[in-house]
N, C-alpha and C positions, 0 to 999 in steps of 0.2 A: 457251268462250273463256278461255284462261289469262291470267295477269297479264302475261306477256311480250308476248302478242299485243295486249292492251289498251294496254300502254305504247308499243308500236310504232305503233299506230293514233293515239294521242294525239300522238306525235312528228310523224307525217305530217300530221295536222290542224294542229298548231301551225306546221309549216313552210309549209303552204299559206297560212295566215292571214298569216304573216310576209311571204311573197312578195307577197301582195295589198297589204299596207301599204307595202312597200318599192318597188314598181313606180313609183308617182308620184314618189317621191324620186329614183329612178334616172333617170326621164325628165327631171326638172327639171335635175339635174346634167349629164346628157348634152346637153340643149338649150343649156345655158349655154356649151358649148364649140363650138357651131355658129355659122356666120355667119347674119346676119338673113335672107338669101335662102334658105339651106338650111332654117332653122327654119320659114319660112313655107311653102316649097314641098316640103320633104323628106318630107311625109307622116308615117308612123309609123315612120321609121327610128330604131331605138333608139340607134344609135351614129353620131356625126358622121362624114361622109366625110373631113373634114379638120379635125383639132383646131386650135382657135385660142383664144388668151387675150385676144383683142382686146376681148371684151365686159367682162371683168374690168378690164382696163387702162382702158378708156373710162369705166366706171362709177366707179372709184376716182379717176381723174384729173379728172373733172368736178366739182371742188370747189365751184364757184359754183352751177351749175345742179342738181347732184345731190350735196348734202353728206352722202354715205353715212356717213362716219366720224362726223360730228356726230350723225346719226340713231342710229347704233349706240351711241355714248356715252350718249345720252339714254335709250335703252331699257335698256342695261346698268346705268346709274346708278340709274334708277328701280326696276328689277327687284331689284337687289341691296339697295338701301336699304330698300325696302318689305319684302322677305323678312326682313331682319335685325330690323326693327321688329316684324313679325308674330310671329316666333319668340320674341322677348324678351317681348313683352306677353302673348301667348297662353300661354306657359309659366308665367308668374307667375299669371295668372288661373286656369288649369287647376289648378295646384298649390294655390292658395288654396281653390278649390271642393272639391278632393278631400281635403285634409288639415287645413286651418286652420278655426278656428271663426268663419266669416264669417256675419254676420247675414243671414237670409233666403236662405241658399245653396240650400235645397231648392227655392226658387222661381226663383232666378237661373239655374240650369242649364237648366231647361225653357224659360225666357225666351230664353236665348242660342240654344238649338237651334231654337226656333220662328222665329227670324230667318232661318234657312236656307231657309224656305219662301217668303220674300218675294222676288219677282223683282227682279233688278238694275235693270230699266228703271223700276220704280216709284220708286226712290231717285235716279234720274238727274237729274231736274229740281230737286229740293230740294238735291242736292249742288252742282249747277251754280250755283244762286242763292246758296248759302252761300259758295262760293269767290269768286263775283263780288262779293258784298258786302264780303268781306275783301280784295278786290283782289289775289287770288292766282292768277287765271287766267293762262295762258301762263307759268307758272313751274314749277320742279321740285316745289314743294309740291303742286301740283294733280295731278302725275303720280305722287305717292307716297302721300300721306295717305288718299285715298279707299279704298285697299285694306287698310290696316293694321287690326290687331286684329279679325280676322274670326272669326265663331262656329265655323267649321269647324275651325280650329286649336285652339280651346278644347276642343271636343268630342273631337278626335283625341287630344290630350295628356291630357285628363281620364281617358280609359280606362286609359292606362298608369299614371298617378299613383295612380289608385284601386287598382290591383292591385299596386302597388309594396310590397314587404315592410316592414311597420311596424317589425319588429325591427331593421333596419338604422338607421332613424331614431332609435329609442329608444337604441341602442348609442352613436350619435354624440352624442345628447343627454346621456347619462351621462358621456361624455368631455369635456363642457363646451362643445359646439358649440351656437350659437344657431340660430334657425329659418332665417336667411339663409344661414348656413354649411352647414346640412344641405341646403338647397335647391341651393346652387351647387356643393358639393363631394361630395355623396352622390347626390342625385337626378338632377341635370342630366347628369353623365357617363354614368349608366345609360340616360338617355333620348336619347342622341345619334342612334341610328338613326331614332327617331320624329321628332326635330327636323330631321334631314336630309330626311326625307320631306316634312314640312311646308314646309321651306324650298324644296325643288325644286318642289313643287306651286305655292307662292306665286310663285316666280320665273317659272314658265311662264305663270301667269295674268296677271301684270303685263306681262311681255315680249310676250306674244301679243295683248294687248288692242288693239282697233282703234277702237271707237266712242268711248270716253271721251277718249283722247288727240286724236282728230280734232276733237272739239267743244271740249275744254278748252284747246287750243293754237291759235294763229293765225299764228305766224311760222315760216318754214322752219327756223330754227335751233333751235326748240323741238319740232319734230316728232319722233316716234319712227319706228323702222324700218318698222313695220307701216303707219302712215299714209303714210310716204314711198313705199312700194311702191304703194299705192293711187293716190297722186297721180301717180306716174310712169306707171302703167298707163293713166291717162287723159290723160297729157301727152306728154312727150318720147319715152317708150318704147311708145306706143300701137301701133306696128307693128314695134317692135324686140323680137321675142320672145327672141332670144338675150341681149340686154342685160337684159331684164326677168327672165329666169331666172337670170342671173348675180347680179343684185341680190337675188333671192329666196334663192339659194344662200348668199350672204354672210350673210343674216339667219338662216339655219337653222343655221349653224356653231356659235354659242354654245350652243344647245339640245343639239346632239349632243355637244359637249364636256362640258357639265354632266351629261348622262346617263352618259357613259363614266366620269366621275370619281366620280359618286355612285351608280352602279347597285347596288353591293353594299349600301350603307347603305339605299338605297330599297327593295330587295327585303326586306332584314331588317326594316325598319320596317313595311312592309305586312304581313309575316308576323306580327310581334308584335302588331299592332293588329287582326288578323283581317279586314282589308279584302280583298275579292275584286275 
């Protein structure tokens, strides 16, 4: 088997896998344009018999019962804020462990990495009690701070900073740059693809999370879009599959836009860090 045949086989396999992943999304968007009657009784019709925007209009117009815009704002605000904090803190921590003379840094890095093996559910109750004691439940703080400064980001950026050429830093030092200037003007610009990768992963984690926002928030105006979908699935939209799929489609749009904007940086970052 020559290389051309192997390449063609890989392309066909990748195309099949892509179709398998895209079919549920296609069915979701297609159902969102069907009437509730057709969505329930239409079987496995992939395309609606009659396109309608009624589901989107009803979902977005029901501001009191279904505050979709507020839910979207909460998810986007929490996801963007947490991602920025994660990238900022993890970048400084990773650079310090990779380049600076930090006391006990040989033990700190394994300690950080070992926390990746701790299941999230184990820290769930202590986090809840901590934020409850600080009276921060049902606030934006409880939607943002539990995700920040994660060990995965430190490990991801540490690999890049460790392999970064020391000669560039030494040249900047000879030109009179201090450590902070070297970090912000020399190292960080070179690490943009990795930081984009970390930012995208972090945003998706926060934006898609369901359990923590469900428990940590109690009023409709503080719910995120994921918890809102679950509430409507058991509530007003329990038999309105078209409206439920419209709400789910609206929630999917920011993730799709983020991927389209950052796909080049994401692929470049994954390639540079050697993640498969």
